[in-house]
DRENNUKE-227418 format. One line per 8 residues: number of its first residue (from 0); their letters; for each residue z, x, y of C-alpha. Coordinates in Angstrom, 3 decimals, decimal comma. Layout:
N
NUM> a> Z/X/Y; ...
//
This chain:
714
0> xxxxxxxx> 21,079/-35,162/-50,723; 21,656/-31,931/-52,591; 18,086/-31,894/-53,617; 16,808/-32,177/-49,969; 19,126/-29,387/-48,903; 17,802/-27,168/-51,580; 14,208/-27,922/-50,845; 14,798/-27,444/-47,061
8> xxxxxxxx> 16,587/-24,226/-47,603; 13,820/-22,730/-49,836; 11,069/-24,055/-47,485; 12,901/-22,467/-44,450; 13,365/-19,103/-46,261; 9,750/-19,127/-47,406; 8,436/-19,918/-44,037; 10,642/-17,427/-42,038
16> xxxxxxxx> 10,085/-14,551/-44,519; 6,238/-15,107/-44,624; 6,198/-15,315/-40,722; 8,536/-12,350/-40,491; 6,234/-10,181/-42,649; 3,262/-11,159/-40,691; 4,949/-10,532/-37,294; 6,137/-7,147/-38,686
24> xxxxxxxx> 2,503/-6,388/-39,647; 1,342/-7,097/-36,087; 4,009/-4,872/-34,667; 2,724/-2,122/-37,118; -0,757/-2,642/-36,038; 0,164/-2,309/-32,347; 1,902/0,954/-33,200; -1,663/2,225/-34,413
32> xxxxxxxx> -2,275/2,987/-30,765; -1,374/6,213/-29,079; 1,931/6,460/-27,445; 2,088/5,479/-23,664; 5,336/5,653/-21,617; 5,625/2,305/-19,723; 8,109/2,939/-17,015; 9,100/1,288/-13,706
40> xxxxxxxx> 11,450/-1,097/-11,813; 13,199/-3,408/-14,299; 13,397/-6,012/-11,487; 9,723/-6,082/-10,998; 9,312/-6,483/-14,869; 11,852/-9,401/-15,000; 9,969/-11,024/-12,191; 6,763/-10,801/-14,345
48> xxxxxxxx> 8,484/-12,290/-17,314; 10,028/-15,140/-15,368; 7,244/-15,948/-12,946; 3,989/-15,075/-15,047; 4,947/-15,460/-18,601; 7,749/-18,272/-18,311; 6,667/-19,712/-15,037; 2,940/-19,678/-15,663
56> xxxxxxxx> 2,323/-18,421/-12,041; -1,215/-17,091/-12,604; -2,367/-20,342/-14,344; -1,819/-22,422/-11,135; -4,900/-20,745/-9,458; -6,648/-23,677/-11,499; -4,134/-26,614/-10,842; -5,598/-29,205/-13,179
64> xxxxxxxx> -5,703/-27,135/-16,416; -2,412/-25,492/-15,224; -0,612/-28,676/-15,132; -1,911/-29,941/-18,464; -1,003/-26,525/-19,984; 2,473/-26,860/-18,465; 3,005/-30,026/-20,265; 2,287/-28,546/-23,635
72> xxxxxxxx> 4,039/-25,348/-22,852; 7,260/-26,840/-21,679; 7,161/-29,334/-24,515; 6,840/-26,575/-26,977; 9,824/-24,720/-25,385; 12,119/-27,694/-25,316; 11,267/-29,171/-28,713; 12,803/-26,043/-30,064
80> xxxxxxxx> 16,195/-27,424/-28,919; 15,664/-30,283/-31,271; 14,583/-27,811/-33,902; 17,987/-26,044/-33,796; 19,614/-29,477/-34,672; 16,947/-30,012/-37,392; 17,908/-26,669/-38,939; 21,619/-27,596/-38,925
88> xxxxxxxx> 20,871/-31,061/-40,208; 18,729/-29,536/-43,092; 21,107/-26,856/-44,089; 24,248/-28,973/-44,211; 22,733/-32,354/-45,058; 23,997/-34,118/-41,841; 22,129/-36,399/-39,214; 21,924/-35,572/-35,584
96> xxxxxxxx> 24,676/-33,003/-35,602; 24,987/-32,797/-31,786; 24,886/-36,379/-30,926; 28,661/-37,239/-31,225; 29,600/-34,042/-29,288; 27,248/-33,975/-26,473; 27,089/-37,760/-25,535; 25,096/-38,408/-22,452
104> xxxxxxxx> 23,763/-34,690/-22,398; 22,396/-35,330/-25,827; 20,566/-38,462/-24,423; 19,260/-36,368/-21,500; 17,989/-33,407/-23,857; 16,205/-35,867/-26,291; 14,828/-37,888/-23,444; 13,400/-34,710/-21,808
112> xxxxxxxx> 11,803/-33,835/-25,055; 10,221/-37,288/-25,374; 8,736/-37,404/-22,003; 7,336/-33,935/-22,263; 6,019/-34,680/-25,704; 4,263/-37,731/-24,408; 2,788/-35,715/-21,510; 1,872/-32,963/-23,961
120> xxxxxxxx> 0,092/-35,617/-26,063; -2,077/-36,697/-23,045; -2,752/-33,143/-22,094; -3,854/-32,326/-25,789; -6,476/-35,142/-25,716; -7,675/-33,726/-22,251; -8,016/-30,217/-23,743; -9,753/-31,493/-26,793
128> xxxxxxxx> -12,120/-33,304/-24,516; -12,759/-30,240/-22,323; -13,677/-28,252/-25,392; -15,621/-30,744/-27,462; -17,068/-33,441/-25,104; -17,344/-31,869/-21,635; -17,914/-28,508/-23,380; -16,975/-26,158/-20,521
136> xxxxxxxx> -19,196/-23,221/-20,496; -16,420/-20,592/-20,895; -15,451/-22,183/-24,292; -18,907/-21,909/-25,625; -19,997/-18,162/-24,927; -21,624/-16,149/-27,781; -18,376/-14,641/-28,784; -16,743/-18,032/-29,212
144> xxxxxxxx> -18,138/-18,456/-32,786; -17,091/-21,071/-35,342; -13,681/-19,650/-36,018; -12,305/-19,205/-32,346; -13,441/-22,862/-31,714; -11,831/-24,090/-34,804; -8,627/-22,108/-34,107; -8,261/-23,792/-30,795
152> xxxxxxxx> -8,922/-27,268/-32,260; -6,611/-26,849/-35,108; -3,741/-26,096/-32,742; -4,403/-29,087/-30,616; -4,657/-31,224/-33,688; -1,383/-29,773/-34,897; 0,292/-30,727/-31,407; -0,982/-34,307/-31,980
160> xxxxxxxx> 0,608/-34,363/-35,441; 3,856/-32,781/-34,112; 4,297/-35,262/-31,188; 3,535/-38,039/-33,594; 6,296/-36,807/-36,047; 8,797/-36,452/-33,078; 8,162/-39,928/-31,726; 7,872/-41,532/-35,256
168> xxxxxxxx> 11,315/-40,071/-36,268; 13,112/-40,950/-32,979; 11,596/-44,576/-32,972; 12,674/-45,276/-36,545; 16,030/-43,746/-35,792; 16,557/-45,997/-32,802; 16,039/-49,066/-34,886; 18,322/-47,740/-37,710
176> xxxxxxxx> 21,091/-47,170/-35,124; 21,590/-50,729/-34,728; 21,494/-51,464/-38,622; 23,682/-48,608/-39,799; 25,546/-46,977/-36,854; 27,919/-44,997/-39,190; 25,043/-42,822/-40,522; 22,767/-42,982/-37,478
184> xxxxxxxx> 24,600/-41,961/-34,369; 23,885/-43,519/-31,099; 21,505/-41,380/-28,989; 21,592/-43,654/-25,940; 18,403/-45,162/-24,341; 15,424/-42,963/-24,807; 12,435/-43,316/-22,490; 9,819/-43,703/-25,247
192> xxxxxxxx> 11,442/-44,425/-28,720; 13,737/-47,094/-27,311; 10,849/-49,441/-26,621; 8,343/-47,948/-29,020; 10,737/-48,228/-32,129; 11,501/-51,871/-31,899; 8,042/-52,855/-30,919; 6,439/-51,050/-33,904
200> xxxxxxxx> 9,388/-50,932/-36,437; 11,613/-53,788/-35,514; 10,738/-56,237/-38,181; 10,695/-53,618/-41,130; 13,346/-53,598/-43,871; 15,958/-50,823/-43,614; 14,801/-48,943/-46,692; 11,341/-48,601/-45,105
208> xxxxxxxx> 12,841/-47,471/-41,870; 14,762/-44,644/-43,693; 11,644/-43,696/-45,379; 9,699/-43,647/-42,099; 12,450/-41,614/-40,249; 12,687/-39,006/-43,061; 8,841/-38,713/-43,152; 8,719/-38,019/-39,538
216> xxxxxxxx> 11,672/-35,519/-39,827; 9,974/-33,688/-42,669; 6,629/-33,858/-40,990; 8,214/-32,298/-37,826; 9,645/-29,541/-40,006; 6,423/-28,843/-42,037; 4,172/-28,802/-38,782; 6,708/-26,299/-37,188
224> xxxxxxxx> 6,922/-23,974/-40,277; 3,115/-24,098/-40,721; 2,699/-23,140/-37,099; 4,967/-20,249/-37,522; 3,004/-18,647/-40,347; -0,381/-19,659/-38,793; 0,534/-18,251/-35,524; -0,013/-14,536/-36,723
232> xxxxxxxx> -3,651/-15,482/-37,486; -4,366/-17,382/-34,165; -5,016/-16,793/-30,619; -1,733/-18,813/-29,877; 0,265/-15,708/-30,631; 0,284/-15,455/-26,937; 2,950/-17,998/-26,939; 5,455/-15,226/-27,945
240> xxxxxxxx> 3,595/-11,995/-26,912; 2,958/-13,146/-23,263; 6,626/-12,233/-22,648; 6,535/-8,478/-23,909; 3,061/-8,172/-22,452; 4,135/-9,101/-19,000; 7,197/-6,986/-19,246; 5,109/-4,009/-20,360
248> xxxxxxxx> 2,489/-4,362/-17,733; 1,683/-1,090/-16,130; 3,319/-0,894/-12,547; 0,723/1,834/-11,375; -1,643/0,720/-8,584; -4,512/-1,438/-9,900; -7,077/1,122/-8,590; -5,526/4,219/-10,537
256> xxxxxxxx> -7,072/5,142/-13,810; -4,809/6,823/-16,353; -4,813/10,617/-15,994; -5,884/12,990/-18,744; -3,321/15,799/-18,603; -5,200/18,150/-21,144; -8,167/18,055/-18,713; -5,978/18,589/-15,759
264> xxxxxxxx> -4,610/21,718/-17,484; -7,999/23,000/-18,178; -9,453/22,253/-14,616; -6,525/23,977/-13,062; -7,003/26,971/-15,280; -10,610/27,238/-14,460; -10,028/26,965/-10,796; -7,234/29,559/-11,017
272> xxxxxxxx> -4,660/27,057/-9,906; -1,031/27,291/-11,344; -0,234/25,361/-14,428; 1,867/22,226/-13,636; 2,916/21,911/-17,241; 0,814/18,853/-18,023; -1,054/18,464/-21,375; -1,510/21,034/-23,971
280> xxxxxxxx> -3,906/23,759/-24,877; -7,141/22,079/-25,768; -8,301/22,759/-29,275; -10,758/21,115/-31,602; -8,101/18,590/-32,559; -7,236/17,590/-29,173; -10,765/16,961/-28,138; -10,733/13,839/-30,049
288> xxxxxxxx> -8,321/12,456/-27,617; -10,928/12,440/-24,667; -11,411/8,832/-24,366; -11,394/6,280/-27,231; -13,847/6,097/-30,060; -11,772/3,695/-32,145; -8,486/1,691/-31,693; -6,306/4,698/-32,682
296> xxxxxxxx> -7,797/6,303/-29,519; -6,451/3,378/-27,372; -2,915/2,934/-26,287; -0,475/0,751/-27,986; -0,499/-1,333/-24,799; -4,210/-1,890/-25,110; -3,664/-3,225/-28,626; -0,612/-5,401/-27,364
304> xxxxxxxx> -3,083/-6,775/-24,660; -5,616/-7,621/-27,653; -3,198/-9,553/-29,683; -1,797/-11,296/-26,377; -5,349/-12,517/-25,493; -5,383/-16,344/-25,311; -9,266/-16,419/-25,534; -9,190/-18,663/-22,552
312> xxxxxxxx> -12,186/-17,106/-21,037; -10,924/-16,915/-17,466; -11,874/-13,183/-17,433; -15,497/-13,602/-18,631; -16,012/-16,684/-16,333; -15,382/-14,372/-13,190; -17,014/-11,155/-14,641; -20,020/-10,440/-12,338
320> xxxxxxxx> -21,972/-8,902/-15,250; -21,435/-12,067/-17,401; -22,070/-14,341/-14,569; -25,564/-12,779/-14,084; -26,490/-12,764/-17,710; -25,490/-9,496/-18,974; -23,946/-9,057/-22,525; -20,598/-7,799/-21,080
328> xxxxxxxx> -17,633/-10,360/-21,930; -14,205/-9,039/-21,120; -12,837/-11,663/-23,394; -15,187/-10,396/-26,278; -13,949/-6,786/-25,683; -10,266/-7,921/-26,307; -11,353/-9,978/-29,327; -13,322/-7,074/-30,769
336> xxxxxxxx> -10,378/-4,735/-30,348; -8,165/-7,099/-32,171; -10,689/-7,662/-34,973; -11,154/-3,932/-35,223; -7,410/-3,365/-35,492; -7,242/-5,963/-38,255; -10,050/-4,270/-40,146; -8,423/-0,856/-39,922
344> xxxxxxxx> -5,007/-2,332/-40,884; -6,414/-4,129/-44,107; -8,044/-0,834/-45,078; -4,939/1,281/-44,566; -2,956/-1,341/-46,519; -5,435/-1,041/-49,472; -4,586/2,703/-49,860; -7,992/3,478/-51,132
352> xxxxxxxx> -8,821/7,284/-51,082; -12,379/6,513/-49,857; -11,051/5,839/-46,505; -9,473/9,204/-46,194; -11,511/11,460/-43,797; -13,788/13,903/-45,817; -12,137/16,951/-44,302; -8,576/15,756/-45,298
360> xxxxxxxx> -9,144/14,602/-48,766; -7,236/16,328/-51,618; -5,644/15,569/-54,941; -2,258/14,641/-53,226; -3,804/13,072/-50,039; -2,446/9,684/-49,139; -4,162/7,374/-46,842; -2,512/7,134/-43,394
368> xxxxxxxx> -3,693/6,280/-39,767; -3,749/9,990/-39,152; -6,495/10,698/-41,778; -8,117/7,312/-41,686; -11,971/7,316/-41,315; -14,142/4,486/-42,655; -17,202/5,602/-40,967; -16,951/2,671/-38,347
376> xxxxxxxx> -15,508/2,640/-34,962; -15,240/0,301/-31,859; -18,752/1,196/-30,989; -19,739/-0,959/-33,988; -18,154/-3,991/-32,255; -18,677/-3,139/-28,641; -22,130/-1,887/-27,648; -23,020/0,922/-25,029
384> xxxxxxxx> -24,901/-1,730/-23,162; -21,779/-3,720/-22,747; -19,462/-1,011/-21,548; -22,030/0,327/-19,126; -22,550/-3,039/-17,392; -18,994/-3,004/-16,067; -18,621/-2,711/-12,363; -14,922/-2,058/-12,682
392> xxxxxxxx> -14,338/-4,861/-9,918; -11,005/-5,892/-11,530; -11,861/-9,594/-11,521; -10,998/-9,833/-15,162; -7,507/-8,402/-14,617; -6,951/-10,671/-11,538; -7,855/-13,826/-13,716; -5,828/-13,095/-16,646
400> xxxxxxxx> -2,928/-15,501/-16,901; -0,857/-13,132/-19,017; -1,567/-9,762/-17,282; -3,979/-8,373/-19,795; -6,231/-5,521/-18,674; -9,698/-5,557/-20,318; -10,958/-2,866/-17,959; -8,783/0,060/-19,384
408> xxxxxxxx> -10,418/0,159/-22,824; -13,880/-0,177/-21,359; -13,298/2,971/-19,258; -11,653/4,733/-22,212; -14,879/4,003/-24,312; -16,899/5,358/-21,382; -14,836/8,598/-21,281; -15,521/9,082/-25,052
416> xxxxxxxx> -19,160/8,277/-24,654; -19,533/10,855/-21,816; -17,080/13,573/-22,656; -17,488/13,733/-26,462; -20,971/12,533/-27,185; -22,778/13,466/-23,811; -24,257/10,047/-23,839; -24,537/7,361/-21,220
424> xxxxxxxx> -27,254/5,958/-18,958; -29,924/8,384/-18,065; -29,701/7,615/-14,440; -26,147/9,104/-14,196; -27,504/12,584/-15,304; -28,975/13,390/-11,942; -25,698/12,164/-10,162; -23,456/14,285/-12,477
432> xxxxxxxx> -25,841/17,425/-11,925; -25,698/16,863/-8,185; -21,961/16,614/-8,127; -21,551/19,860/-10,071; -23,924/21,682/-7,954; -23,476/20,343/-4,440; -20,445/18,035/-4,546; -22,619/14,963/-3,518
440> xxxxxxxx> -23,979/12,121/-5,527; -27,480/12,760/-4,251; -29,173/16,208/-4,296; -30,277/17,004/-0,750; -30,775/20,181/1,273; -29,291/18,637/4,380; -25,791/19,648/5,657; -23,046/17,101/4,971
448> xxxxxxxx> -22,352/17,138/8,813; -26,011/16,750/9,943; -25,380/12,868/10,716; -22,488/14,095/13,133; -24,708/16,558/14,877; -27,268/13,689/15,554; -24,716/11,103/16,502; -24,664/10,003/20,120
456> xxxxxxxx> -20,736/10,490/20,171; -18,456/13,555/20,032; -17,506/14,454/16,396; -15,550/17,685/15,776; -15,086/19,495/12,547; -11,651/20,255/11,146; -12,305/23,971/11,447; -12,902/23,470/15,089
464> xxxxxxxx> -9,554/21,852/15,565; -7,892/24,575/13,716; -9,667/27,191/15,794; -8,260/25,405/18,870; -4,750/25,501/17,441; -4,643/21,725/17,292; -4,237/18,934/14,601; -6,137/15,680/14,793
472> xxxxxxxx> -4,297/12,255/14,466; -6,674/11,471/11,438; -9,191/13,258/9,238; -12,134/11,029/8,919; -13,207/11,100/5,227; -16,836/10,248/5,593; -17,834/10,127/1,951; -21,288/10,761/0,364
480> xxxxxxxx> -22,920/7,402/1,557; -21,637/8,005/5,094; -22,880/11,601/5,201; -26,305/11,098/3,557; -27,476/7,599/3,244; -29,336/6,546/6,590; -27,997/3,154/6,681; -24,423/4,176/5,967
488> xxxxxxxx> -24,727/6,919/8,540; -24,785/4,168/11,127; -21,244/2,991/9,872; -19,993/6,454/10,114; -21,234/6,620/13,778; -19,842/3,285/14,628; -16,352/4,345/13,447; -16,703/7,515/15,343
496> xxxxxxxx> -17,493/5,715/18,549; -14,623/3,289/18,007; -12,224/6,172/17,459; -13,465/7,977/20,620; -13,230/4,815/22,677; -9,626/4,256/21,462; -8,857/8,075/22,349; -8,137/8,871/18,659
504> xxxxxxxx> -8,290/12,572/17,900; -10,175/12,883/14,685; -12,095/15,450/12,718; -14,428/15,579/9,740; -14,549/18,269/7,152; -18,312/18,593/7,054; -19,686/20,748/4,451; -16,134/21,415/3,199
512> xxxxxxxx> -15,893/17,789/2,063; -17,016/16,951/-1,616; -17,348/13,723/-3,313; -14,042/12,044/-3,871; -14,993/11,825/-7,461; -14,783/8,007/-7,844; -18,275/7,616/-9,298; -17,693/10,446/-11,856
520> xxxxxxxx> -14,398/8,995/-13,005; -15,562/5,500/-13,324; -18,703/6,597/-15,263; -16,291/8,329/-17,650; -16,698/11,983/-16,612; -13,121/12,876/-16,148; -13,659/16,567/-16,224; -16,042/16,358/-13,264
528> xxxxxxxx> -13,643/14,121/-11,332; -10,791/16,455/-11,761; -12,973/19,480/-10,659; -13,943/17,466/-7,416; -10,346/16,202/-6,835; -8,626/19,620/-7,125; -11,222/21,230/-4,955; -10,749/18,555/-2,254
536> xxxxxxxx> -7,049/18,666/-2,484; -7,076/22,459/-2,109; -9,132/22,054/1,065; -7,035/19,256/2,606; -3,809/21,219/1,896; -5,122/24,371/3,454; -5,792/22,475/6,504; -2,394/20,790/6,471
544> xxxxxxxx> -3,950/17,231/6,504; -1,524/14,489/6,313; -3,315/11,410/7,558; -6,780/10,259/6,364; -9,044/7,368/7,360; -11,730/6,542/5,016; -14,708/4,023/5,593; -15,717/3,834/1,888
552> xxxxxxxx> -13,254/1,661/-0,188; -13,981/3,830/-3,179; -13,047/7,063/-1,369; -9,983/5,225/0,165; -8,751/4,115/-3,304; -9,221/7,444/-4,977; -7,550/9,314/-2,215; -4,678/6,936/-2,012
560> xxxxxxxx> -3,960/5,888/-5,540; -5,442/8,753/-7,785; -5,037/12,052/-5,953; -1,186/11,773/-5,816; -1,022/12,409/-9,635; -3,005/15,521/-9,119; -0,777/16,751/-6,374; -2,624/15,441/-3,260
568> xxxxxxxx> -0,105/13,325/-1,221; -1,537/11,959/2,086; -1,207/8,780/4,196; -4,419/7,161/3,564; -5,717/3,986/5,300; -9,089/2,237/5,406; -11,064/2,100/8,484; -10,522/-1,705/8,698
576> xxxxxxxx> -6,806/-1,167/8,816; -7,146/1,384/11,574; -9,286/-0,799/13,692; -6,750/-3,642/13,450; -3,959/-1,362/14,518; -6,094/-0,080/17,445; -6,707/-3,553/18,585; -3,060/-4,441/18,219
584> xxxxxxxx> -1,962/-1,398/20,309; -4,414/-2,108/23,049; -6,291/1,058/22,452; -9,365/-0,934/21,787; -10,022/-3,949/23,963; -12,321/-6,869/23,216; -15,230/-7,200/25,731; -15,438/-10,922/25,341
592> xxxxxxxx> -17,965/-12,226/23,056; -19,650/-15,475/22,231; -17,306/-18,048/20,601; -20,243/-19,529/18,792; -20,977/-16,362/16,699; -20,659/-17,123/13,073; -20,537/-14,715/10,114; -19,558/-14,714/6,445
600> xxxxxxxx> -17,251/-12,045/5,313; -17,681/-10,228/1,896; -14,524/-8,935/0,465; -15,169/-5,425/-1,056; -13,572/-5,223/-4,582; -11,791/-1,989/-3,971; -10,366/-3,232/-0,576; -9,577/-6,673/-1,720
608> xxxxxxxx> -8,541/-7,071/-5,431; -7,835/-3,550/-6,087; -5,556/-2,892/-3,052; -4,884/-6,393/-1,777; -6,187/-6,146/1,613; -7,645/-9,468/2,462; -6,420/-10,716/5,795; -6,595/-7,532/7,815
616> xxxxxxxx> -10,511/-7,685/8,119; -10,300/-11,429/8,906; -7,858/-10,831/11,565; -10,138/-8,200/13,180; -13,013/-10,601/13,222; -10,774/-13,338/14,735; -9,597/-10,824/17,351; -13,274/-10,193/18,447
624> xxxxxxxx> -13,688/-14,077/18,695; -15,813/-14,415/15,529; -15,860/-17,541/13,387; -15,761/-16,797/9,603; -17,562/-19,130/7,268; -16,128/-18,422/4,039; -18,084/-18,017/0,708; -17,040/-20,284/-2,122
632> xxxxxxxx> -15,883/-17,121/-3,869; -13,635/-15,191/-1,392; -10,529/-12,994/-1,293; -8,989/-12,534/-4,781; -11,865/-14,472/-6,202; -14,613/-12,695/-4,202; -17,633/-11,779/-6,247; -18,440/-8,010/-6,551
640> xxxxxxxx> -21,672/-6,803/-4,904; -22,571/-4,924/-8,218; -22,154/-1,297/-7,074; -18,833/-0,278/-8,378; -18,113/1,540/-11,603; -20,945/3,948/-10,799; -23,397/1,007/-10,965; -24,735/2,116/-7,581
648> xxxxxxxx> -26,483/5,119/-9,296; -28,260/3,253/-12,065; -30,205/-0,013/-12,757; -28,389/-3,180/-13,886; -28,316/-4,033/-17,677; -30,801/-6,664/-18,741; -29,629/-10,036/-17,553; -30,892/-13,138/-15,546
656> xxxxxxxx> -30,539/-11,523/-12,018; -28,899/-8,732/-10,225; -25,319/-9,167/-9,194; -26,286/-8,282/-5,554; -28,793/-11,244/-5,705; -26,119/-13,632/-6,767; -23,894/-12,685/-4,007; -26,646/-12,734/-1,390
664> xxxxxxxx> -27,598/-16,287/-2,444; -23,732/-17,359/-1,995; -23,626/-15,734/1,296; -26,835/-17,462/2,422; -25,621/-20,813/1,199; -22,885/-20,643/3,898; -25,422/-20,978/6,620; -24,087/-17,830/8,516
672> xxxxxxxx> -26,845/-15,654/9,753; -24,606/-12,553/9,516; -22,884/-10,958/6,676; -19,971/-8,571/7,422; -18,654/-6,178/4,896; -16,518/-3,006/4,933; -18,078/-0,874/2,268; -21,224/1,227/2,394
680> xxxxxxxx> -21,993/0,318/-1,192; -21,543/-3,405/-0,497; -23,772/-2,946/2,528; -26,627/-1,459/0,387; -26,362/-4,063/-2,372; -26,041/-7,096/0,016; -29,054/-5,814/2,012; -31,000/-5,424/-1,311
688> xxxxxxxx> -29,817/-8,929/-2,268; -30,973/-10,501/0,859; -34,368/-8,867/0,432; -34,403/-10,110/-3,113; -34,078/-13,744/-1,928; -36,614/-13,141/0,880; -34,229/-13,749/3,714; -34,421/-10,252/5,332
696> xxxxxxxx> -35,762/-11,705/8,397; -33,010/-14,396/8,630; -29,770/-12,664/7,590; -28,273/-9,419/8,898; -25,813/-7,200/7,122; -23,296/-5,300/9,166; -20,235/-3,273/8,425; -17,132/-4,341/10,110
704> xxxxxxxx> -17,115/-1,134/12,399; -20,650/-1,933/13,630; -19,570/-5,546/14,384; -16,506/-4,446/16,324; -18,343/-1,816/18,346; -20,622/-4,457/19,668; -17,589/-6,431/20,864; -15,261/-3,960/22,632
712> xx> -15,291/-2,375/25,910; -16,670/1,207/25,961
//
């Protein structure tokens, strides 16, 4: 007995010390990222931990794998109760320490462990089949090389061994309880072991039973300790990191990109605006902070995300770029960040002076994260083709079961590419030039208010309202597409007509309006975005604007979620929301339509996933007596049109098909002859997609405002 206590103690100390060193190394690696203050309501954070990490809430969007995962997850948690007893038994040489004290509660606890272990065993076989027999496509993407596949299988095999050990130990113990009740306390009737033990081990001699029980006990210990050590090298680290990752999730709106205070300071200085105290004087050193070239340019939260990644592939399975054959895979991005962090960490641990940056070498220089330079970067792992394919649709964020954000590092890398290297897709250069010179995404000699002059409804400028000594109810933010694109101008006109029919006093800025800056910011040109944003905020504030309605979801999101950090605080709604309110208030009245009219509705990413507006447009369509035939991917699972993230202004990266074609095919499959959207970008892309599948004579694409104006009394 003394020998077993010594062996157990040594193994325990070895396992915990080795695992502790590895976990501390991971903590140190996470701290390689830049500081980022994570603030917000603690109640909200506790809900994330309890519902998302502990309660597996987001997993249940796919019920079957969610239930199977729940079996394994809960079994893992509750077997740790039995592990506490094993530790006490091992250190003090006792057997089932808690059994005499807890009585029926002990029976309940061990019974629960057994039931969950049995269910976990079934789930494990199901997961092995999904990966190796059914071969689900998301488990066999290019980034899922030999090691990621082996890693998943090793853990599943370990689960089988662990459950086998638990049931073997308990089954032999049940039989021994009737032979030697003094040394083997009564556990009560257990749901699995009480019938499995007598059936398998009932006729074995007692010395064999003792050996089998001890073998199960030691196998249980060894599997758990091996798992503890292995965890630091495996994707299954998410078992622990899911809890801090959900706690530290960013509380800012999903549509808000992180601000760059140094650029804010510079832009305000250039525009002659007062300094708000953000950022610091930009020097040669601080320029390196513009975006992320390497993992040290990312936030510590980005690195925590990477270590938390489960490699489940749910993000990649919904990524519109990946679905249409592009190289971008959000899962690969997170795996690459983790791999690069590990590479940097190993080289830092080596202390070799060759990894010290050339300009910081010296006889007394010591290798640190601050002077590290191995001539490599994240761009050696993640290509420009990959980051430029992202539509910023947020589908990857929506899909992740542990609240990882693969989008943020992609955008940080875009920022570095644009701001520091002046690189990026060639098609973006004309857009940048036009934004700089005219404040519009397209270079055109026309006035921004020309569409309004030609519209067959009254549209006033904000300057006219001011001259009359009045304020409109709403400023109508038209946007570049609504001002210049002939097809989108029809959306602007339709909305203006609806507002006039409802008696809403509204105005537009005309030539005083500049692009909201969304395409520039999503492309990575933060400097240009802030120039446009501060210019617009200055104009809006001079007019005393407080309420804005926008027809473009990208403008809506930028004005609502991103301008406040730069000082622009307004009540911003999308035209879908305003139309709904006008219908509810009776300011718009339905003329009485054909109940047989059938449409399919396309959820714009920046209205739906980004800002959570799903039911409002559907309620509007129902109000005007229109039947909606939903596409298979709708609401939070809706497929992007392919225009976001400044993709509207460039060609798709190489792939199997355009994203717009994929979405148009899905819309056509509903059998509806009309597609309704609420975004000028989506309108353009869906129309292109319909043409690409040769159905332009069969399927029409309308904006919600155009559909409503056909169905209300004028």
